[in-house]
MARLUM-585408 format. One record per residue (C-alpha): residue in one letter; x, y, z; residue number from 1; chain. Coordinates in nm, 3 decimals, decimal comma. Layout:
// MARLUM-585408
<r><r>A</r><x>X</x><y>Y</y><z>Z</z><k>NUM</k><c>A</c></r>
...
// end
This chain:
// MARLUM-585408
<r><r>X</r><x>2,447</x><y>0,314</y><z>-1,667</z><k>1</k><c>A</c></r>
<r><r>X</r><x>2,628</x><y>0,634</y><z>-1,761</z><k>2</k><c>A</c></r>
<r><r>X</r><x>2,460</x><y>0,827</y><z>-1,479</z><k>3</k><c>A</c></r>
<r><r>X</r><x>2,566</x><y>0,571</y><z>-1,217</z><k>4</k><c>A</c></r>
<r><r>X</r><x>2,918</x><y>0,456</y><z>-1,306</z><k>5</k><c>A</c></r>
<r><r>X</r><x>2,956</x><y>0,258</y><z>-0,982</z><k>6</k><c>A</c></r>
<r><r>X</r><x>2,625</x><y>0,075</y><z>-1,019</z><k>7</k><c>A</c></r>
<r><r>X</r><x>2,654</x><y>-0,284</y><z>-0,896</z><k>8</k><c>A</c></r>
<r><r>X</r><x>2,297</x><y>-0,383</y><z>-0,979</z><k>9</k><c>A</c></r>
<r><r>X</r><x>1,977</x><y>-0,231</y><z>-1,114</z><k>10</k><c>A</c></r>
<r><r>X</r><x>1,619</x><y>-0,339</y><z>-1,172</z><k>11</k><c>A</c></r>
<r><r>X</r><x>1,336</x><y>-0,188</y><z>-1,375</z><k>12</k><c>A</c></r>
<r><r>X</r><x>1,005</x><y>-0,208</y><z>-1,190</z><k>13</k><c>A</c></r>
<r><r>X</r><x>0,659</x><y>-0,052</y><z>-1,182</z><k>14</k><c>A</c></r>
<r><r>X</r><x>0,356</x><y>-0,053</y><z>-1,410</z><k>15</k><c>A</c></r>
<r><r>X</r><x>0,559</x><y>-0,083</y><z>-1,732</z><k>16</k><c>A</c></r>
<r><r>X</r><x>0,705</x><y>-0,415</y><z>-1,615</z><k>17</k><c>A</c></r>
<r><r>X</r><x>0,361</x><y>-0,539</y><z>-1,508</z><k>18</k><c>A</c></r>
<r><r>X</r><x>0,204</x><y>-0,441</y><z>-1,842</z><k>19</k><c>A</c></r>
<r><r>X</r><x>-0,024</x><y>-0,191</y><z>-1,665</z><k>20</k><c>A</c></r>
<r><r>X</r><x>0,130</x><y>0,131</y><z>-1,796</z><k>21</k><c>A</c></r>
<r><r>X</r><x>-0,076</x><y>0,438</y><z>-1,880</z><k>22</k><c>A</c></r>
<r><r>X</r><x>0,016</x><y>0,745</y><z>-2,087</z><k>23</k><c>A</c></r>
<r><r>X</r><x>0,148</x><y>0,910</y><z>-1,768</z><k>24</k><c>A</c></r>
<r><r>X</r><x>0,338</x><y>0,611</y><z>-1,630</z><k>25</k><c>A</c></r>
<r><r>X</r><x>0,702</x><y>0,655</y><z>-1,541</z><k>26</k><c>A</c></r>
<r><r>X</r><x>0,989</x><y>0,408</y><z>-1,520</z><k>27</k><c>A</c></r>
<r><r>X</r><x>1,086</x><y>0,298</y><z>-1,171</z><k>28</k><c>A</c></r>
<r><r>X</r><x>1,452</x><y>0,199</y><z>-1,148</z><k>29</k><c>A</c></r>
<r><r>X</r><x>1,623</x><y>0,072</y><z>-0,833</z><k>30</k><c>A</c></r>
<r><r>X</r><x>2,000</x><y>0,119</y><z>-0,830</z><k>31</k><c>A</c></r>
<r><r>X</r><x>2,242</x><y>-0,052</y><z>-0,591</z><k>32</k><c>A</c></r>
<r><r>X</r><x>2,571</x><y>0,130</y><z>-0,541</z><k>33</k><c>A</c></r>
<r><r>X</r><x>2,774</x><y>0,057</y><z>-0,231</z><k>34</k><c>A</c></r>
<r><r>X</r><x>2,977</x><y>0,376</y><z>-0,269</z><k>35</k><c>A</c></r>
<r><r>X</r><x>2,688</x><y>0,601</y><z>-0,164</z><k>36</k><c>A</c></r>
<r><r>X</r><x>2,642</x><y>0,690</y><z>0,202</z><k>37</k><c>A</c></r>
<r><r>X</r><x>2,270</x><y>0,771</y><z>0,204</z><k>38</k><c>A</c></r>
<r><r>X</r><x>1,980</x><y>0,638</y><z>0,005</z><k>39</k><c>A</c></r>
<r><r>X</r><x>1,808</x><y>0,888</y><z>-0,217</z><k>40</k><c>A</c></r>
<r><r>X</r><x>1,536</x><y>0,925</y><z>-0,477</z><k>41</k><c>A</c></r>
<r><r>X</r><x>1,566</x><y>1,127</y><z>-0,794</z><k>42</k><c>A</c></r>
<r><r>X</r><x>1,319</x><y>1,221</y><z>-1,068</z><k>43</k><c>A</c></r>
<r><r>X</r><x>1,443</x><y>1,292</y><z>-1,418</z><k>44</k><c>A</c></r>
<r><r>X</r><x>1,341</x><y>1,276</y><z>-1,782</z><k>45</k><c>A</c></r>
<r><r>X</r><x>1,568</x><y>1,081</y><z>-2,014</z><k>46</k><c>A</c></r>
<r><r>X</r><x>1,498</x><y>0,950</y><z>-2,366</z><k>47</k><c>A</c></r>
<r><r>X</r><x>1,154</x><y>1,115</y><z>-2,342</z><k>48</k><c>A</c></r>
<r><r>X</r><x>1,065</x><y>0,897</y><z>-2,042</z><k>49</k><c>A</c></r>
<r><r>X</r><x>0,986</x><y>1,023</y><z>-1,691</z><k>50</k><c>A</c></r>
<r><r>X</r><x>1,206</x><y>0,817</y><z>-1,462</z><k>51</k><c>A</c></r>
<r><r>X</r><x>1,201</x><y>0,769</y><z>-1,085</z><k>52</k><c>A</c></r>
<r><r>X</r><x>1,536</x><y>0,643</y><z>-0,961</z><k>53</k><c>A</c></r>
<r><r>X</r><x>1,574</x><y>0,488</y><z>-0,615</z><k>54</k><c>A</c></r>
<r><r>X</r><x>1,941</x><y>0,464</y><z>-0,521</z><k>55</k><c>A</c></r>
<r><r>X</r><x>2,057</x><y>0,236</y><z>-0,239</z><k>56</k><c>A</c></r>
<r><r>X</r><x>2,374</x><y>0,095</y><z>-0,093</z><k>57</k><c>A</c></r>
<r><r>X</r><x>2,396</x><y>-0,268</y><z>0,014</z><k>58</k><c>A</c></r>
<r><r>X</r><x>2,300</x><y>-0,151</y><z>0,363</z><k>59</k><c>A</c></r>
<r><r>X</r><x>2,034</x><y>0,115</y><z>0,315</z><k>60</k><c>A</c></r>
<r><r>X</r><x>1,795</x><y>-0,109</y><z>0,124</z><k>61</k><c>A</c></r>
<r><r>X</r><x>1,770</x><y>-0,335</y><z>0,430</z><k>62</k><c>A</c></r>
<r><r>X</r><x>1,650</x><y>-0,041</y><z>0,642</z><k>63</k><c>A</c></r>
<r><r>X</r><x>1,389</x><y>0,045</y><z>0,380</z><k>64</k><c>A</c></r>
<r><r>X</r><x>1,274</x><y>-0,316</y><z>0,362</z><k>65</k><c>A</c></r>
<r><r>X</r><x>1,226</x><y>-0,304</y><z>0,740</z><k>66</k><c>A</c></r>
<r><r>X</r><x>1,038</x><y>0,026</y><z>0,750</z><k>67</k><c>A</c></r>
<r><r>X</r><x>0,819</x><y>-0,075</y><z>0,455</z><k>68</k><c>A</c></r>
<r><r>X</r><x>0,728</x><y>-0,395</y><z>0,639</z><k>69</k><c>A</c></r>
<r><r>X</r><x>0,650</x><y>-0,202</y><z>0,957</z><k>70</k><c>A</c></r>
<r><r>X</r><x>0,408</x><y>0,030</y><z>0,774</z><k>71</k><c>A</c></r>
<r><r>X</r><x>0,267</x><y>-0,272</y><z>0,583</z><k>72</k><c>A</c></r>
<r><r>X</r><x>0,329</x><y>-0,105</y><z>0,245</z><k>73</k><c>A</c></r>
<r><r>X</r><x>0,618</x><y>-0,295</y><z>0,083</z><k>74</k><c>A</c></r>
<r><r>X</r><x>0,702</x><y>-0,051</y><z>-0,195</z><k>75</k><c>A</c></r>
<r><r>X</r><x>1,074</x><y>-0,122</y><z>-0,227</z><k>76</k><c>A</c></r>
<r><r>X</r><x>1,054</x><y>-0,498</y><z>-0,169</z><k>77</k><c>A</c></r>
<r><r>X</r><x>0,785</x><y>-0,522</y><z>-0,436</z><k>78</k><c>A</c></r>
<r><r>X</r><x>0,990</x><y>-0,323</y><z>-0,687</z><k>79</k><c>A</c></r>
<r><r>X</r><x>1,295</x><y>-0,538</y><z>-0,623</z><k>80</k><c>A</c></r>
<r><r>X</r><x>1,108</x><y>-0,869</y><z>-0,631</z><k>81</k><c>A</c></r>
<r><r>X</r><x>0,917</x><y>-0,800</y><z>-0,952</z><k>82</k><c>A</c></r>
<r><r>X</r><x>1,184</x><y>-0,591</y><z>-1,122</z><k>83</k><c>A</c></r>
<r><r>X</r><x>1,349</x><y>-0,685</y><z>-1,448</z><k>84</k><c>A</c></r>
<r><r>X</r><x>1,726</x><y>-0,709</y><z>-1,416</z><k>85</k><c>A</c></r>
<r><r>X</r><x>1,914</x><y>-0,432</y><z>-1,597</z><k>86</k><c>A</c></r>
<r><r>X</r><x>2,257</x><y>-0,476</y><z>-1,434</z><k>87</k><c>A</c></r>
<r><r>X</r><x>2,388</x><y>-0,743</y><z>-1,202</z><k>88</k><c>A</c></r>
<r><r>X</r><x>2,740</x><y>-0,800</y><z>-1,077</z><k>89</k><c>A</c></r>
<r><r>X</r><x>2,629</x><y>-1,106</y><z>-0,885</z><k>90</k><c>A</c></r>
<r><r>X</r><x>2,449</x><y>-0,950</y><z>-0,589</z><k>91</k><c>A</c></r>
<r><r>X</r><x>2,087</x><y>-0,937</y><z>-0,704</z><k>92</k><c>A</c></r>
<r><r>X</r><x>1,990</x><y>-1,299</y><z>-0,641</z><k>93</k><c>A</c></r>
<r><r>X</r><x>2,023</x><y>-1,262</y><z>-0,264</z><k>94</k><c>A</c></r>
<r><r>X</r><x>1,851</x><y>-0,923</y><z>-0,256</z><k>95</k><c>A</c></r>
<r><r>X</r><x>1,560</x><y>-1,047</y><z>-0,469</z><k>96</k><c>A</c></r>
<r><r>X</r><x>1,530</x><y>-1,348</y><z>-0,242</z><k>97</k><c>A</c></r>
<r><r>X</r><x>1,514</x><y>-1,122</y><z>0,066</z><k>98</k><c>A</c></r>
<r><r>X</r><x>1,238</x><y>-0,922</y><z>-0,099</z><k>99</k><c>A</c></r>
<r><r>X</r><x>1,041</x><y>-1,233</y><z>-0,197</z><k>100</k><c>A</c></r>
<r><r>X</r><x>1,064</x><y>-1,382</y><z>0,154</z><k>101</k><c>A</c></r>
<r><r>X</r><x>0,944</x><y>-1,055</y><z>0,309</z><k>102</k><c>A</c></r>
<r><r>X</r><x>0,653</x><y>-1,027</y><z>0,064</z><k>103</k><c>A</c></r>
<r><r>X</r><x>0,546</x><y>-1,387</y><z>0,119</z><k>104</k><c>A</c></r>
<r><r>X</r><x>0,561</x><y>-1,350</y><z>0,496</z><k>105</k><c>A</c></r>
<r><r>X</r><x>0,318</x><y>-1,059</y><z>0,504</z><k>106</k><c>A</c></r>
<r><r>X</r><x>0,296</x><y>-0,787</y><z>0,769</z><k>107</k><c>A</c></r>
<r><r>X</r><x>0,312</x><y>-0,855</y><z>1,141</z><k>108</k><c>A</c></r>
<r><r>X</r><x>-0,032</x><y>-0,915</y><z>1,296</z><k>109</k><c>A</c></r>
<r><r>X</r><x>-0,199</x><y>-0,634</y><z>1,486</z><k>110</k><c>A</c></r>
<r><r>X</r><x>-0,190</x><y>-0,645</y><z>1,864</z><k>111</k><c>A</c></r>
<r><r>X</r><x>-0,520</x><y>-0,681</y><z>2,046</z><k>112</k><c>A</c></r>
<r><r>X</r><x>-0,508</x><y>-0,314</y><z>2,147</z><k>113</k><c>A</c></r>
<r><r>X</r><x>-0,441</x><y>-0,203</y><z>1,790</z><k>114</k><c>A</c></r>
<r><r>X</r><x>-0,733</x><y>-0,414</y><z>1,667</z><k>115</k><c>A</c></r>
<r><r>X</r><x>-0,963</x><y>-0,252</y><z>1,923</z><k>116</k><c>A</c></r>
<r><r>X</r><x>-0,840</x><y>0,094</y><z>1,825</z><k>117</k><c>A</c></r>
<r><r>X</r><x>-0,895</x><y>0,026</y><z>1,455</z><k>118</k><c>A</c></r>
<r><r>X</r><x>-1,246</x><y>-0,105</y><z>1,527</z><k>119</k><c>A</c></r>
<r><r>X</r><x>-1,322</x><y>0,208</y><z>1,726</z><k>120</k><c>A</c></r>
<r><r>X</r><x>-1,187</x><y>0,441</y><z>1,457</z><k>121</k><c>A</c></r>
<r><r>X</r><x>-1,381</x><y>0,262</y><z>1,184</z><k>122</k><c>A</c></r>
<r><r>X</r><x>-1,697</x><y>0,278</y><z>1,395</z><k>123</k><c>A</c></r>
<r><r>X</r><x>-1,640</x><y>0,648</y><z>1,463</z><k>124</k><c>A</c></r>
<r><r>X</r><x>-1,600</x><y>0,729</y><z>1,093</z><k>125</k><c>A</c></r>
<r><r>X</r><x>-1,911</x><y>0,528</y><z>1,007</z><k>126</k><c>A</c></r>
<r><r>X</r><x>-2,109</x><y>0,712</y><z>1,275</z><k>127</k><c>A</c></r>
<r><r>X</r><x>-1,991</x><y>1,041</y><z>1,123</z><k>128</k><c>A</c></r>
<r><r>X</r><x>-2,118</x><y>0,931</y><z>0,781</z><k>129</k><c>A</c></r>
<r><r>X</r><x>-2,449</x><y>0,815</y><z>0,927</z><k>130</k><c>A</c></r>
<r><r>X</r><x>-2,499</x><y>1,138</y><z>1,117</z><k>131</k><c>A</c></r>
<r><r>X</r><x>-2,389</x><y>1,412</y><z>0,879</z><k>132</k><c>A</c></r>
<r><r>X</r><x>-2,639</x><y>1,593</y><z>0,658</z><k>133</k><c>A</c></r>
<r><r>X</r><x>-2,364</x><y>1,801</y><z>0,502</z><k>134</k><c>A</c></r>
<r><r>X</r><x>-2,282</x><y>1,661</y><z>0,157</z><k>135</k><c>A</c></r>
<r><r>X</r><x>-1,938</x><y>1,823</y><z>0,145</z><k>136</k><c>A</c></r>
<r><r>X</r><x>-1,842</x><y>1,670</y><z>0,480</z><k>137</k><c>A</c></r>
<r><r>X</r><x>-1,979</x><y>1,331</y><z>0,370</z><k>138</k><c>A</c></r>
<r><r>X</r><x>-1,742</x><y>1,323</y><z>0,072</z><k>139</k><c>A</c></r>
<r><r>X</r><x>-1,436</x><y>1,337</y><z>0,293</z><k>140</k><c>A</c></r>
<r><r>X</r><x>-1,577</x><y>1,110</y><z>0,560</z><k>141</k><c>A</c></r>
<r><r>X</r><x>-1,626</x><y>0,854</y><z>0,283</z><k>142</k><c>A</c></r>
<r><r>X</r><x>-1,260</x><y>0,900</y><z>0,184</z><k>143</k><c>A</c></r>
<r><r>X</r><x>-1,159</x><y>0,821</y><z>0,542</z><k>144</k><c>A</c></r>
<r><r>X</r><x>-1,380</x><y>0,513</y><z>0,545</z><k>145</k><c>A</c></r>
<r><r>X</r><x>-1,239</x><y>0,385</y><z>0,217</z><k>146</k><c>A</c></r>
<r><r>X</r><x>-0,884</x><y>0,401</y><z>0,355</z><k>147</k><c>A</c></r>
<r><r>X</r><x>-0,986</x><y>0,251</y><z>0,690</z><k>148</k><c>A</c></r>
<r><r>X</r><x>-1,194</x><y>-0,035</y><z>0,548</z><k>149</k><c>A</c></r>
<r><r>X</r><x>-0,921</x><y>-0,139</y><z>0,307</z><k>150</k><c>A</c></r>
<r><r>X</r><x>-0,663</x><y>-0,128</y><z>0,586</z><k>151</k><c>A</c></r>
<r><r>X</r><x>-0,883</x><y>-0,321</y><z>0,830</z><k>152</k><c>A</c></r>
<r><r>X</r><x>-0,977</x><y>-0,606</y><z>0,598</z><k>153</k><c>A</c></r>
<r><r>X</r><x>-0,624</x><y>-0,652</y><z>0,466</z><k>154</k><c>A</c></r>
<r><r>X</r><x>-0,439</x><y>-0,627</y><z>0,798</z><k>155</k><c>A</c></r>
<r><r>X</r><x>-0,679</x><y>-0,858</y><z>0,979</z><k>156</k><c>A</c></r>
<r><r>X</r><x>-0,619</x><y>-1,110</y><z>0,702</z><k>157</k><c>A</c></r>
<r><r>X</r><x>-0,241</x><y>-1,080</y><z>0,710</z><k>158</k><c>A</c></r>
<r><r>X</r><x>-0,210</x><y>-0,894</y><z>0,379</z><k>159</k><c>A</c></r>
<r><r>X</r><x>-0,015</x><y>-0,589</y><z>0,270</z><k>160</k><c>A</c></r>
<r><r>X</r><x>-0,203</x><y>-0,260</y><z>0,234</z><k>161</k><c>A</c></r>
<r><r>X</r><x>-0,177</x><y>0,006</y><z>-0,036</z><k>162</k><c>A</c></r>
<r><r>X</r><x>-0,218</x><y>0,376</y><z>-0,098</z><k>163</k><c>A</c></r>
<r><r>X</r><x>-0,386</x><y>0,570</y><z>-0,378</z><k>164</k><c>A</c></r>
<r><r>X</r><x>-0,429</x><y>0,336</y><z>-0,679</z><k>165</k><c>A</c></r>
<r><r>X</r><x>-0,273</x><y>0,055</y><z>-0,477</z><k>166</k><c>A</c></r>
<r><r>X</r><x>-0,576</x><y>0,045</y><z>-0,246</z><k>167</k><c>A</c></r>
<r><r>X</r><x>-0,782</x><y>-0,127</y><z>-0,514</z><k>168</k><c>A</c></r>
<r><r>X</r><x>-0,487</x><y>-0,332</y><z>-0,640</z><k>169</k><c>A</c></r>
<r><r>X</r><x>-0,413</x><y>-0,463</y><z>-0,292</z><k>170</k><c>A</c></r>
<r><r>X</r><x>-0,778</x><y>-0,552</y><z>-0,237</z><k>171</k><c>A</c></r>
<r><r>X</r><x>-0,795</x><y>-0,734</y><z>-0,570</z><k>172</k><c>A</c></r>
<r><r>X</r><x>-0,486</x><y>-0,935</y><z>-0,483</z><k>173</k><c>A</c></r>
<r><r>X</r><x>-0,664</x><y>-1,037</y><z>-0,161</z><k>174</k><c>A</c></r>
<r><r>X</r><x>-1,017</x><y>-1,101</y><z>-0,291</z><k>175</k><c>A</c></r>
<r><r>X</r><x>-1,149</x><y>-0,982</y><z>-0,628</z><k>176</k><c>A</c></r>
<r><r>X</r><x>-1,514</x><y>-1,023</y><z>-0,528</z><k>177</k><c>A</c></r>
<r><r>X</r><x>-1,468</x><y>-0,813</y><z>-0,217</z><k>178</k><c>A</c></r>
<r><r>X</r><x>-1,272</x><y>-0,553</y><z>-0,413</z><k>179</k><c>A</c></r>
<r><r>X</r><x>-1,553</x><y>-0,524</y><z>-0,669</z><k>180</k><c>A</c></r>
<r><r>X</r><x>-1,815</x><y>-0,482</y><z>-0,397</z><k>181</k><c>A</c></r>
<r><r>X</r><x>-1,596</x><y>-0,227</y><z>-0,222</z><k>182</k><c>A</c></r>
<r><r>X</r><x>-1,560</x><y>-0,023</y><z>-0,541</z><k>183</k><c>A</c></r>
<r><r>X</r><x>-1,932</x><y>-0,053</y><z>-0,618</z><k>184</k><c>A</c></r>
<r><r>X</r><x>-2,025</x><y>0,074</y><z>-0,272</z><k>185</k><c>A</c></r>
<r><r>X</r><x>-1,814</x><y>0,388</y><z>-0,300</z><k>186</k><c>A</c></r>
<r><r>X</r><x>-1,903</x><y>0,443</y><z>-0,664</z><k>187</k><c>A</c></r>
<r><r>X</r><x>-2,273</x><y>0,439</y><z>-0,571</z><k>188</k><c>A</c></r>
<r><r>X</r><x>-2,211</x><y>0,690</y><z>-0,294</z><k>189</k><c>A</c></r>
<r><r>X</r><x>-2,009</x><y>0,932</y><z>-0,506</z><k>190</k><c>A</c></r>
<r><r>X</r><x>-2,254</x><y>0,905</y><z>-0,794</z><k>191</k><c>A</c></r>
<r><r>X</r><x>-2,590</x><y>0,909</y><z>-0,615</z><k>192</k><c>A</c></r>
<r><r>X</r><x>-2,521</x><y>0,979</y><z>-0,248</z><k>193</k><c>A</c></r>
<r><r>X</r><x>-2,643</x><y>0,632</y><z>-0,149</z><k>194</k><c>A</c></r>
<r><r>X</r><x>-2,463</x><y>0,537</y><z>0,173</z><k>195</k><c>A</c></r>
<r><r>X</r><x>-2,613</x><y>0,190</y><z>0,216</z><k>196</k><c>A</c></r>
<r><r>X</r><x>-2,334</x><y>0,004</y><z>0,039</z><k>197</k><c>A</c></r>
<r><r>X</r><x>-2,064</x><y>0,169</y><z>0,251</z><k>198</k><c>A</c></r>
<r><r>X</r><x>-2,257</x><y>0,093</y><z>0,568</z><k>199</k><c>A</c></r>
<r><r>X</r><x>-2,300</x><y>-0,271</y><z>0,472</z><k>200</k><c>A</c></r>
<r><r>X</r><x>-1,939</x><y>-0,329</y><z>0,376</z><k>201</k><c>A</c></r>
<r><r>X</r><x>-1,813</x><y>-0,159</y><z>0,694</z><k>202</k><c>A</c></r>
<r><r>X</r><x>-2,033</x><y>-0,383</y><z>0,908</z><k>203</k><c>A</c></r>
<r><r>X</r><x>-1,920</x><y>-0,685</y><z>0,705</z><k>204</k><c>A</c></r>
<r><r>X</r><x>-1,550</x><y>-0,635</y><z>0,780</z><k>205</k><c>A</c></r>
<r><r>X</r><x>-1,617</x><y>-0,554</y><z>1,147</z><k>206</k><c>A</c></r>
<r><r>X</r><x>-1,850</x><y>-0,848</y><z>1,212</z><k>207</k><c>A</c></r>
<r><r>X</r><x>-1,587</x><y>-1,121</y><z>1,262</z><k>208</k><c>A</c></r>
<r><r>X</r><x>-1,418</x><y>-0,906</y><z>1,527</z><k>209</k><c>A</c></r>
<r><r>X</r><x>-1,722</x><y>-0,811</y><z>1,732</z><k>210</k><c>A</c></r>
<r><r>X</r><x>-1,881</x><y>-0,549</y><z>1,511</z><k>211</k><c>A</c></r>
<r><r>X</r><x>-1,894</x><y>-0,178</y><z>1,582</z><k>212</k><c>A</c></r>
<r><r>X</r><x>-1,713</x><y>-0,061</y><z>1,893</z><k>213</k><c>A</c></r>
<r><r>X</r><x>-1,785</x><y>0,240</y><z>2,109</z><k>214</k><c>A</c></r>
<r><r>X</r><x>-1,900</x><y>0,154</y><z>2,461</z><k>215</k><c>A</c></r>
<r><r>X</r><x>-1,617</x><y>0,026</y><z>2,675</z><k>216</k><c>A</c></r>
<r><r>X</r><x>-1,335</x><y>0,130</y><z>2,446</z><k>217</k><c>A</c></r>
<r><r>X</r><x>-1,041</x><y>0,276</y><z>2,637</z><k>218</k><c>A</c></r>
<r><r>X</r><x>-0,689</x><y>0,386</y><z>2,545</z><k>219</k><c>A</c></r>
<r><r>X</r><x>-0,412</x><y>0,485</y><z>2,784</z><k>220</k><c>A</c></r>
<r><r>X</r><x>-0,617</x><y>0,436</y><z>3,099</z><k>221</k><c>A</c></r>
// end
């Protein structure tokens, strides 16, 4: 660890560790160094590898664990939990255990008001898709629905959500059959313009919670 002479622990994480690397994959390395004051992230190329380095003290990582849990996207805890040990001065076992406990616990459940709001927002986006005749608008409404459906089904089932490529990965971790139907619905829309699959899967995830919501919804009254 020539670049981090005070490194107390380090793990290698990401797609390379999981065996899911692509030609553009980088190496994700989490560094623990209690001499730093503020956590930071740094991108560099070394040994012909693009590398993302996440540097933390023995205090800052706890704050990131907390904020990741609050947003229901456990990026740092997942990297630490699954990471391959590169350096360890005896501190990693406890940190890895913290990460594993957090991941196994899952995100905090939505409040009743949040659930109502998410139902309303999902209904509103679906209504926009049903109503628009503008193909360009429909593309981006569908994007909104994809994000919202994935969030709704995962959060209502106590699971972590994702972003970008992690949307599908998170859904597959929850339910492979649902994930396949979700992908098929949006693939059909983007390929042929068929909206039926998106409509059906939206109604499917809303059904256990009362279905679509518009009349009677109120916020801040």
